[in-house]
C-alpha positions in Angstrom: 12.5 -16.1 -6.0 11.9 -13.0 -3.9 8.7 -13.6 -1.7 6.3 -10.7 -1.2 3.4 -10.2 1.1 0.7 -7.6 0.6 -1.2 -6.1 3.5 -4.5 -4.5 2.7 -7.6 -3.2 4.6 -10.1 -2.4 1.8 -11.2 -2.9 -1.8 -7.8 -4.1 -2.9 -7.6 -2.4 -6.3 -3.9 -1.6 -5.8 -3.3 -5.1 -4.5 -4.9 -6.6 -7.6 -2.8 -4.3 -9.8 0.3 -5.6 -8.0 -0.7 -9.2 -8.2 -1.4 -9.0 -12.0 1.8 -7.0 -12.7 4.0 -9.5 -10.7 2.2 -12.6 -12.1 4.6 -13.6 -14.8 7.8 -12.3 -13.2 10.6 -14.9 -12.9 12.3 -13.3 -9.8 9.5 -12.0 -7.6 6.2 -13.6 -6.5 3.3 -12.5 -4.3 2.9 -15.4 -1.9 0.2 -14.1 0.5 -2.2 -11.2 1.1 -3.2 -10.5 4.7 -5.9 -8.2 5.9 -7.1 -6.8 9.3 -10.7 -6.8 8.0 -12.5 -10.1 7.4 -14.8 -8.4 4.8 -12.0 -6.7 2.8 -12.6 -7.2 -0.9 -8.8 -7.5 -1.2 -9.0 -11.0 0.2 -11.4 -12.2 -2.4 -9.5 -10.5 -5.2 -6.3 -12.3 -4.1 -8.0 -15.6 -3.7 -9.4 -15.3 -7.3 -5.8 -14.9 -8.5 -4.7 -18.0 -6.6 -2.9 -16.1 -3.8 -3.1 -17.4 -0.2 -4.8 -15.1 2.2 -5.2 -14.7 5.9 -7.0 -12.4 8.3 -5.6 -11.0 11.5 -6.9 -8.8 14.3 -5.2 -5.6 15.5 -4.3 -7.5 18.7 -2.7 -10.3 16.6 -0.8 -7.7 14.6 0.6 -6.2 17.8 1.3 -9.4 19.8 3.5 -11.2 17.2 1.0 -13.3 15.4 1.3 -11.3 12.2 5.1 -11.4 12.3 5.0 -15.2 12.9 2.6 -15.6 9.9 4.9 -13.6 7.6 8.1 -15.4 8.7 6.5 -18.9 8.5 5.9 -18.1 4.8 9.5 -16.9 4.3 8.2 -13.4 3.3 11.1 -11.1 2.4 9.2 -8.0 1.3 5.9 -6.3 2.3 3.8 -4.0 0.2 1.1 -2.0 2.0 -1.9 -1.5 -0.2 -4.6 0.6 1.5 -3.5 -0.8 4.9 -4.9 1.4 7.6 -3.2 0.3 10.8 0.1 1.4 12.2 2.8 -1.3 11.7 4.4 -2.5 14.9 8.1 -1.6 15.3 9.1 -5.3 15.5 7.8 -5.8 11.9 9.4 -2.5 10.7 12.7 -3.6 12.2 12.6 -7.1 10.6 11.6 -5.7 7.2 13.8 -2.6 7.4 14.2 -1.2 3.9 11.9 -3.9 2.5 8.5 -2.5 3.2 6.7 0.0 0.9 3.5 2.0 1.3 1.5 4.0 -1.2 -0.1 7.3 -0.2 -2.6 9.3 -2.2 -0.9 12.7 -2.0 2.4 14.4 -2.6 4.0 13.8 0.8 4.8 15.5 3.1 1.5 17.4 2.3 -1.7 15.7 3.5 0.0 12.9 5.3 -0.1 11.6 8.8 -2.5 9.8 11.1 -6.1 9.8 9.8 -5.0 10.9 6.3 -6.0 8.1 4.1 -8.4 7.6 1.2 -11.1 10.2 0.7 -9.9 12.1 3.8 -6.8 13.0 1.8 -8.7 14.0 -1.3 -11.3 16.1 0.6 -8.4 17.9 2.3 -6.6 18.5 -1.0 -9.8 19.8 -2.6 -10.7 22.0 0.3 -7.2 23.5 0.4 -7.6 24.6 -3.3 -4.5 22.7 -4.4 -3.9 22.8 -8.2 -1.9 19.5 -8.2 -2.1 16.3 -6.3 -0.5 12.9 -6.9 0.7 9.9 -5.1 3.8 8.9 -3.2 5.5 5.5 -2.7 7.6 5.5 0.4 9.4 3.2 2.8 7.6 2.4 6.0 8.9 3.9 9.3 7.5 4.1 12.8 5.6 7.3 12.0 2.7 7.6 9.6 3.8 8.6 6.1 7.3 9.7 7.1 9.5 7.0 5.6 11.9 7.8 2.9 10.3 8.7 -0.4 11.0 6.3 -3.2 8.8 7.8 -5.9 6.3 10.6 -6.5 4.2 11.6 -9.5 1.8 14.5 -9.8 -1.4 15.2 -11.7 -3.0 18.5 -12.5 -6.3 19.0 -10.5 -6.8 22.7 -11.2 -10.1 22.0 -13.0 -11.3 19.3 -10.5 -14.8 20.0 -9.3 -14.8 17.5 -6.4 -12.7 15.3 -4.1 -14.1 12.3 -6.0 -12.7 13.6 -9.2 -9.3 14.0 -7.6 -9.5 10.5 -6.1 -10.2 9.0 -9.5 -7.2 10.8 -11.1 -4.9 9.7 -8.2 -6.1 6.1 -8.2 -5.2 5.9 -11.9 -1.7 7.0 -11.1 -1.5 4.4 -8.3 -2.5 1.6 -10.5 -0.1 2.7 -13.2 3.0 3.3 -11.0 2.8 1.3 -7.8 3.3 -2.2 -9.3 6.1 -1.0 -11.6 8.0 1.0 -9.0 7.6 -1.7 -6.3 8.9 -4.4 -8.6 11.9 -2.3 -9.6 12.6 -1.5 -5.9 12.4 -5.2 -4.9 14.8 -6.2 -7.8 17.3 -3.4 -7.1 
């Protein structure tokens, strides 16, 4: 059984999609969800699905506590799901090629530090883009620069707000992230 951890900072809708999609798989299981925010809704969503959870501070992430937590649970894969902190190089090295992130744009456009959530959708809307989408990529030491695993686009030419774009992109994330991540882990 391949053991997966999810790291999330917020609402956890993508984390919930992953947990539900992986639930009955015979080869892969989500064993834990960790968050840097005590009030992250992702923690409650994971608990309600019977998944162990833990909280860690930014300091604990950077001083080895997070890595120790992951290794003590024999985690082999990490899926970032709305996780907003930069992953330390020690964790990237240990999980090289086994850590994925989801980004709400067609990278390399609208990526990098500070480009997450509504910040991305507002920038896409203000730039007058006619399409947006989401990218699943490997995690590297630089924000949103890891190798692209999968991208899918959506027409936003008639979108009247950043919120409308966000809704369309989130639907893509829920549809594709669990499926692509599971295939990637099994490959």
